[in-house]
C-alpha positions in Angstrom: -5.3 6.5 19.6 -5.3 7.3 15.7 -8.6 7.7 14.2 -8.2 7.1 10.7 -5.7 6.8 7.8 -5.7 10.7 7.0 -4.3 10.8 10.1 -1.2 8.8 8.9 -1.4 9.4 4.9 -1.0 11.8 3.1 -1.5 12.9 -0.8 0.4 14.8 -2.9 -1.0 15.2 -6.6 2.4 14.6 -8.6 0.9 14.7 -12.7 -2.5 15.7 -14.2 -5.3 15.1 -13.8 -4.8 16.0 -17.5 -4.5 14.8 -21.3 -1.0 14.8 -22.8 0.8 13.9 -26.1 4.2 14.9 -25.0 6.7 14.2 -21.7 5.7 16.3 -18.7 7.6 18.5 -16.2 8.4 16.7 -13.2 7.7 18.0 -9.7 9.4 17.6 -7.1 7.6 15.4 -4.5 9.3 15.9 -0.5 8.7 12.9 1.3 10.2 14.7 4.6 8.4 13.7 8.2 7.9 10.6 6.4 9.3 6.9 6.0 7.5 5.2 2.5 5.3 6.0 -0.2 2.5 4.5 -2.5 2.4 6.4 -6.3 -0.3 5.6 -8.1 -0.7 5.6 -11.5 -3.8 6.5 -13.5 -4.1 6.3 -17.5 -7.4 6.8 -19.1 -7.9 5.5 -22.7 -5.3 5.5 -24.6 -4.8 8.5 -27.1 -3.0 6.3 -29.9 -2.6 2.3 -30.0 0.8 2.0 -28.4 3.6 0.1 -29.5 7.0 -0.5 -29.1 7.7 2.8 -30.6 4.8 4.5 -29.9 4.7 4.2 -26.4 4.7 6.5 -22.7 6.8 4.9 -19.3 6.7 6.6 -16.6 10.4 6.6 -14.7 10.3 6.9 -11.0 13.7 8.8 -9.4 14.8 10.0 -6.6 17.0 12.7 -4.8 18.5 13.6 -1.3 19.0 17.2 -2.0 15.9 18.0 -4.9 19.3 18.7 -7.5 21.4 15.6 -8.3 18.4 12.8 -9.8 18.7 9.2 -10.0 16.5 6.3 -11.4 15.3 4.4 -8.0 17.1 1.5 -7.3 15.1 -2.1 -7.7 15.1 -2.5 -3.8 13.6 0.7 -3.2 10.3 0.2 -5.1 7.7 -2.8 -4.5 5.0 -3.8 -6.4 6.5 -3.8 -9.7 10.7 -4.0 -10.7 12.5 -1.1 -12.4 14.7 -1.4 -14.7 17.7 0.3 -14.6 16.4 3.2 -16.0 13.8 3.7 -13.3 10.6 2.7 -15.8 8.2 1.8 -13.0 5.2 0.7 -15.9 5.3 0.9 -19.5 2.7 1.5 -21.9 3.5 -0.7 -25.6 0.2 -2.2 -26.5 -3.3 -1.0 -27.3 -4.8 0.7 -24.1 -8.6 0.3 -24.1 -9.9 0.8 -20.8 -8.7 3.1 -17.9 -6.1 1.6 -14.7 -4.7 2.1 -12.1 -1.3 0.9 -11.3 0.0 1.1 -7.5 4.3 1.1 -6.9 5.5 1.1 -2.8 8.9 3.3 -2.6 10.5 2.1 1.1 14.1 3.6 0.1 15.6 6.4 2.3 16.0 9.3 -0.3 13.8 12.4 0.6 12.2 13.6 -2.6 10.6 11.8 -5.4 9.9 12.8 -9.2 8.0 10.8 -12.2 8.6 11.2 -15.8 5.8 10.4 -18.2 8.3 9.4 -21.1 6.4 10.0 -24.3 8.5 8.0 -27.7 7.4 8.2 -30.9 3.9 9.9 -32.6 1.1 10.8 -30.4 -1.3 13.0 -32.3 -4.0 12.3 -30.2 -3.4 13.0 -26.0 -3.9 10.5 -23.0 -5.7 11.0 -19.8 -2.8 10.9 -17.2 -3.2 11.4 -13.2 0.1 10.3 -10.6 -0.3 10.8 -7.2 2.3 9.9 -4.4 0.8 9.1 -1.3 3.5 9.7 1.8 2.9 7.3 4.6 4.4 5.9 7.7 4.4 9.1 9.0 7.7 9.6 11.9 5.8 12.3 13.7 2.1 11.7 14.3 0.5 13.5 17.3 -2.6 11.8 19.2 -5.8 12.5 18.2 
């Protein structure tokens, strides 16, 4: 019998916590042994007033081999509908209070990456943290 969620959930820090004013270098999150994941995007108060030109877009990609990444398919994501470029969250308006956005991933790929894609001018940094919580472990030893 499982005692608590720590037996079946495994969080991985994919980005930060850090204050950024330019694109991050995405790290691969290996989902080997897990059937799903939840991406938590935490964003602090915006370093600038975001708009259609000065923005941050969070792009989710997946891969079978950790080499060839492509934008996630809409059918593989829950909670939002990504566009064809894999954008799962866009900051395009003033962001005066911290927020946390959760996005479910149910795709069958082994690896995920998330990019905080900055466009325009960002003279001040924005605090960001992205955690990928692996879930639905395939092989759980009973406690």
